[in-house]
FILO-19625 format. One record per residue (C-alpha): chain; x, y, z. Coordinates in steps of 0.02 Angstrom, whole numbers, plus 50000, padded with zeros to 5 digits. Example, Ala and Ser with C-alpha at 12.3 -4.5 7.8 and 13.67 -1.06 7.14 Angstrom:
<bases>
BASE/A/50615/49775/50390
BASE/A/50684/49947/50357
</bases>
This chain:
<bases>
BASE/A/46177/60881/54248
BASE/A/46155/60798/54416
BASE/A/45998/60734/54498
BASE/A/45932/60688/54667
BASE/A/45841/60526/54694
BASE/A/45681/60504/54595
BASE/A/45543/60380/54580
BASE/A/45535/60233/54461
BASE/A/45400/60246/54327
BASE/A/45231/60236/54414
BASE/A/45052/60233/54355
BASE/A/44918/60358/54403
BASE/A/44774/60290/54299
BASE/A/44597/60321/54366
BASE/A/44499/60175/54435
BASE/A/44450/60053/54296
BASE/A/44272/60048/54230
BASE/A/44174/59899/54166
BASE/A/44156/59967/53990
BASE/A/44342/59994/53967
BASE/A/44410/59839/53881
BASE/A/44557/59825/53763
BASE/A/44511/59784/53585
BASE/A/44621/59675/53473
BASE/A/44599/59787/53322
BASE/A/44702/59904/53216
BASE/A/44709/60088/53271
BASE/A/44575/60159/53155
BASE/A/44511/60316/53242
BASE/A/44355/60319/53133
BASE/A/44305/60147/53197
BASE/A/44199/60132/53355
BASE/A/44307/59989/53420
BASE/A/44479/60060/53380
BASE/A/44628/60019/53491
BASE/A/44752/60148/53556
BASE/A/44917/60154/53458
BASE/A/45022/60116/53613
BASE/A/44907/59976/53670
BASE/A/44839/60061/53826
BASE/A/44658/60051/53882
BASE/A/44556/60209/53853
BASE/A/44565/60254/54038
BASE/A/44746/60204/54066
BASE/A/44881/60336/54088
BASE/A/45061/60321/54032
BASE/A/45193/60272/54162
BASE/A/45261/60428/54247
BASE/A/45444/60450/54293
BASE/A/45488/60601/54401
BASE/A/45646/60664/54483
BASE/A/45705/60825/54564
BASE/A/45871/60916/54562
BASE/A/45901/60895/54376
BASE/A/45991/61064/54357
BASE/A/46125/61109/54485
BASE/A/46131/61295/54441
BASE/A/45945/61321/54473
BASE/A/45860/61359/54639
BASE/A/45756/61204/54606
BASE/A/45721/61091/54459
BASE/A/45630/60935/54403
BASE/A/45626/60813/54259
BASE/A/45469/60723/54202
BASE/A/45449/60582/54078
BASE/A/45273/60526/54033
BASE/A/45291/60400/53893
BASE/A/45378/60491/53751
BASE/A/45344/60663/53825
BASE/A/45500/60727/53913
BASE/A/45509/60893/54005
BASE/A/45637/60980/54115
BASE/A/45593/61133/54221
BASE/A/45714/61252/54309
BASE/A/45667/61378/54445
BASE/A/45766/61537/54481
BASE/A/45725/61648/54628
BASE/A/45648/61726/54724
BASE/A/45761/61866/54662
BASE/A/45750/62052/54633
BASE/A/45658/62091/54474
BASE/A/45765/62157/54331
BASE/A/45620/62263/54270
BASE/A/45576/62422/54362
BASE/A/45415/62393/54454
BASE/A/45316/62477/54590
BASE/A/45317/62406/54765
BASE/A/45201/62259/54786
BASE/A/45151/62160/54939
BASE/A/45154/62001/54836
BASE/A/45286/61921/54729
BASE/A/45286/61902/54542
BASE/A/45284/61741/54442
BASE/A/45359/61729/54269
BASE/A/45336/61575/54160
BASE/A/45424/61532/53999
BASE/A/45399/61374/53896
BASE/A/45510/61327/53750
BASE/A/45537/61175/53640
BASE/A/45700/61102/53579
BASE/A/45723/61100/53391
BASE/A/45712/60909/53395
BASE/A/45557/60900/53508
BASE/A/45443/60855/53363
BASE/A/45474/60765/53197
BASE/A/45423/60923/53105
BASE/A/45479/61088/53179
BASE/A/45321/61179/53122
BASE/A/45218/61062/53232
BASE/A/45279/61149/53392
BASE/A/45138/61233/53487
BASE/A/45125/61419/53522
BASE/A/45250/61449/53662
BASE/A/45167/61610/53722
BASE/A/44998/61527/53741
BASE/A/45071/61378/53835
BASE/A/45173/61495/53946
BASE/A/45015/61593/53987
BASE/A/44919/61435/54032
BASE/A/45063/61374/54140
BASE/A/45059/61540/54234
BASE/A/44872/61529/54263
BASE/A/44886/61350/54328
BASE/A/45027/61387/54451
BASE/A/44983/61561/54512
BASE/A/44839/61506/54622
BASE/A/44945/61374/54710
BASE/A/45093/61485/54757
BASE/A/45095/61592/54915
BASE/A/45150/61750/54824
BASE/A/45138/61852/54984
BASE/A/45290/61758/55053
BASE/A/45412/61843/54935
BASE/A/45358/62027/54908
BASE/A/45453/62138/54786
BASE/A/45539/61987/54709
BASE/A/45514/61872/54560
BASE/A/45513/61684/54535
BASE/A/45557/61630/54359
BASE/A/45497/61463/54290
BASE/A/45585/61398/54135
BASE/A/45511/61241/54056
BASE/A/45599/61153/53912
BASE/A/45510/61017/53814
BASE/A/45644/60893/53761
BASE/A/45523/60780/53669
BASE/A/45340/60810/53626
BASE/A/45242/60649/53635
BASE/A/45069/60715/53678
BASE/A/44989/60799/53829
BASE/A/45133/60921/53837
BASE/A/45047/61054/53942
BASE/A/44986/60939/54083
BASE/A/45161/60865/54097
BASE/A/45240/61039/54098
BASE/A/45122/61098/54236
BASE/A/45151/60946/54347
BASE/A/45340/60954/54321
BASE/A/45344/61141/54357
BASE/A/45249/61115/54519
BASE/A/45376/60984/54573
BASE/A/45520/61101/54529
BASE/A/45441/61243/54632
BASE/A/45429/61128/54782
BASE/A/45611/61076/54755
BASE/A/45658/61260/54757
BASE/A/45574/61284/54925
BASE/A/45440/61400/54859
BASE/A/45293/61407/54980
BASE/A/45139/61329/54902
BASE/A/44965/61284/54961
BASE/A/44984/61115/54877
BASE/A/45068/61031/54730
BASE/A/44984/61056/54561
BASE/A/44939/60904/54457
BASE/A/44866/60912/54282
BASE/A/44784/60780/54172
BASE/A/44692/60792/54007
BASE/A/44561/60687/53919
BASE/A/44525/60682/53732
BASE/A/44356/60645/53656
BASE/A/44376/60538/53500
BASE/A/44210/60487/53428
BASE/A/44107/60415/53570
BASE/A/44260/60371/53675
BASE/A/44351/60468/53811
BASE/A/44538/60439/53806
BASE/A/44644/60493/53955
BASE/A/44824/60555/53936
BASE/A/44821/60554/53745
BASE/A/44979/60540/53639
BASE/A/45013/60654/53491
BASE/A/44930/60540/53363
BASE/A/44770/60536/53466
BASE/A/44772/60726/53492
BASE/A/44780/60748/53303
BASE/A/44616/60651/53285
BASE/A/44522/60715/53437
BASE/A/44352/60799/53426
BASE/A/44381/60891/53590
BASE/A/44498/60903/53738
BASE/A/44471/60935/53923
BASE/A/44617/60976/54039
BASE/A/44598/60987/54227
BASE/A/44729/61064/54340
BASE/A/44702/61042/54525
BASE/A/44775/61041/54701
BASE/A/44758/60855/54743
BASE/A/44765/60867/54933
BASE/A/44639/61009/54939
BASE/A/44531/60940/54797
BASE/A/44526/61114/54718
BASE/A/44530/61148/54531
BASE/A/44646/61289/54480
BASE/A/44611/61282/54293
BASE/A/44487/61196/54177
BASE/A/44514/61207/53990
BASE/A/44389/61136/53865
BASE/A/44403/61137/53676
BASE/A/44283/61064/53549
BASE/A/44102/61015/53574
BASE/A/44055/60920/53732
BASE/A/43891/60858/53805
BASE/A/43860/60888/53990
BASE/A/43870/60701/54035
BASE/A/44036/60686/53941
BASE/A/44107/60836/54034
BASE/A/44058/60759/54201
BASE/A/44136/60592/54153
BASE/A/44296/60673/54092
BASE/A/44309/60779/54249
BASE/A/44292/60626/54360
BASE/A/44428/60536/54262
BASE/A/44545/60686/54274
BASE/A/44516/60717/54460
BASE/A/44544/60534/54501
BASE/A/44705/60530/54400
BASE/A/44764/60697/54473
BASE/A/44741/60629/54649
BASE/A/44850/60478/54610
BASE/A/44978/60583/54516
BASE/A/44989/60698/54668
BASE/A/45038/60550/54776
BASE/A/45176/60503/54653
BASE/A/45240/60682/54656
BASE/A/45244/60686/54847
BASE/A/45334/60519/54851
BASE/A/45466/60592/54734
BASE/A/45493/60740/54851
BASE/A/45503/60627/55005
BASE/A/45632/60516/54918
BASE/A/45733/60669/54870
BASE/A/45728/60737/55048
BASE/A/45780/60569/55121
BASE/A/45927/60556/55001
BASE/A/45990/60732/55038
BASE/A/45991/60696/55225
BASE/A/46098/60542/55206
</bases>
């Protein structure tokens, strides 16, 4: 496995707010003043490490490490579809997400791969210029090496980077961030332990440069003000994550030219 140049771990946390202070308390999720298990502030994202060219045999690839969540994505194509299909003026996108057997402490904890694959497809489809490769297929294979929370947002962001590395024409990169509602608090980029105690989750997938949302997923019960606050946190973080992703691609391009 070889890799092109990547970025050092960088932060993409949204702008700090006045009511977001770290508490010196034990992580009791039932307590109003609980502290996050990894010591982050409620509105602080995990450091993000990204690199492209992780798989030589693929048309494009990327590796993403957000805290303990580690994902590698390989792109193959555009290539002629193996399945018989009628002529189409636009290309076809296939997405497949799988987990390693050691991704989680307990194997039964692995999420539904088909559901995650479907959500990945929905998030990416609107960003890809499918009309640029008619009659052909682009295959996206995402492998979760370690599941540490916020798996889907990391998969989506990593897949977008891999597509760009493969030279697939896109309107913009795709960045994804999620927020969990735990009691009265909104927690951005939650880890697995926090997701297990959340009352609801909101995930935003967007095109950072165009400020367009490609997918919004909400689970649990949310008040309108909480939705607005969570959306603002996600969009701010997505914008900063998009800059980190573009920096990774620029570094990779500069290294390949040397």
